[in-house]
C-alpha positions in Angstrom: 105.2 99.3 97.4 106.5 102.7 98.6 109.6 103.7 96.7 112.2 106.5 97.1 114.7 107.4 94.4 117.9 109.0 95.8 120.2 110.4 93.2 123.0 112.9 92.4 123.0 114.4 88.9 125.8 116.8 87.8 124.9 117.1 84.1 121.2 116.0 84.2 121.5 112.4 83.0 120.8 110.8 86.4 118.0 113.4 87.0 116.4 112.4 83.8 116.5 108.7 84.8 115.3 109.4 88.3 112.3 111.3 86.8 111.3 108.4 84.6 111.6 106.0 87.5 109.5 108.4 89.7 106.8 108.6 87.1 106.8 104.9 86.3 106.5 103.8 89.9 104.8 106.7 91.6 107.9 107.1 93.6 109.2 110.0 95.7 112.6 111.5 94.9 115.5 112.9 96.8 118.0 114.8 94.8 121.4 115.3 96.5 122.9 118.7 95.9 126.3 119.9 96.7 126.8 123.0 98.9 129.4 124.1 96.3 127.1 124.4 93.3 129.6 126.1 91.1 129.2 124.7 87.5 132.4 123.4 86.0 132.7 122.8 82.3 135.0 121.2 79.8 138.3 119.8 81.2 137.9 121.6 84.5 134.9 119.5 85.2 136.8 116.3 84.7 139.9 117.4 86.6 137.7 118.5 89.5 135.6 115.4 89.6 138.6 113.0 89.2 140.5 114.8 92.0 137.5 114.3 94.3 137.2 110.6 93.5 140.9 109.9 93.8 141.2 111.8 97.1 138.1 110.1 98.4 136.5 113.5 99.0 133.1 113.7 100.7 131.9 117.2 99.7 129.3 118.9 101.9 125.7 118.4 100.7 122.8 120.8 101.0 120.5 119.7 103.8 118.0 116.9 103.1 115.5 114.8 105.0 114.0 111.4 104.5 112.5 108.7 106.8 114.1 105.6 105.4 111.8 103.3 107.4 108.7 104.2 105.4 110.1 102.9 102.1 109.9 99.4 100.8 112.4 100.0 98.0 115.1 102.6 97.7 116.6 103.3 94.3 120.0 104.9 94.3 121.6 106.5 91.3 124.9 108.2 90.5 126.9 109.3 87.5 130.2 107.4 87.0 133.2 109.5 87.8 136.6 108.0 87.2 135.1 104.5 87.4 133.4 105.2 90.7 130.2 106.6 92.1 130.1 110.3 92.7 131.7 111.9 95.8 128.3 113.4 96.6 126.9 109.9 96.9 129.9 109.0 99.1 128.9 111.8 101.4 125.3 110.6 101.5 126.3 107.0 102.2 128.7 108.2 105.0 126.0 110.3 106.6 123.0 108.0 106.2 122.6 104.6 107.8 120.2 102.6 105.7 119.7 99.0 106.8 117.4 96.1 106.1 116.1 97.6 102.8 115.6 96.4 99.3 117.9 98.6 97.2 118.0 99.0 93.4 121.1 100.7 91.9 121.5 102.7 88.6 124.3 104.7 87.1 124.7 106.9 84.1 127.9 106.7 82.1 129.6 107.3 78.8 130.4 103.7 78.0 132.1 102.3 81.2 130.4 101.8 84.5 133.7 100.8 86.2 133.2 99.2 89.6 130.3 101.4 90.6 127.9 98.6 91.5 130.6 96.6 93.5 131.5 99.7 95.4 127.9 100.6 96.1 127.1 97.1 97.3 130.1 97.2 99.7 128.9 100.6 101.0 125.3 99.3 101.5 126.0 96.2 103.5 123.0 95.1 105.6 120.7 95.7 102.7 119.5 93.5 99.8 120.5 94.8 96.4 117.7 93.5 94.1 118.6 95.1 90.8 121.3 97.2 89.1 121.4 98.9 85.7 123.7 101.2 83.8 122.4 103.7 81.3 124.7 105.2 78.6 124.1 109.0 78.2 120.3 108.9 78.5 120.0 112.5 77.3 122.1 111.8 74.2 121.3 111.0 70.6 119.4 107.8 71.5 117.3 109.5 74.2 114.0 107.9 73.2 115.5 104.4 73.3 117.4 105.1 76.5 114.2 106.4 78.2 112.3 103.4 77.0 115.0 101.2 78.6 114.6 103.1 81.9 110.8 102.7 81.8 111.2 98.9 81.2 113.7 98.6 84.1 111.4 100.6 86.4 108.5 98.4 85.6 110.7 95.3 86.4 111.3 97.0 89.8 107.5 97.1 90.5 107.5 93.3 90.5 110.1 93.0 93.2 
């Protein structure tokens, strides 16, 4: 099964998860990157991110390429921002027409995944969502346990 992991990672958590999935499944990865790559910290990061979510912003992404037709499974990952998936992923979904694919979804959060999976499913109509999983701060204090959970989930995807 040929797999692609598409993800956006602002603080590195989703990148960490994507890397584990890549290694577990022998997948390819596509990291979405904002054209505005200014690093925001502290409260500024939360105000900026929240404003983007609530204004339904679709920030420009750096160019990327992928041939969706060659993949059997596409894994899509996003951090949770204000109960939603990241605006970068909103841009990707607006620009990319993926149809007829098996899709697995993951998110990284601090204790609340909000409506991320419902929103992603609505944005990915015409596809079959085969799995979804939220991971709480994978780079945090329980990193080893979190990464083991990611590996186990990735292995379950290999059986789909």
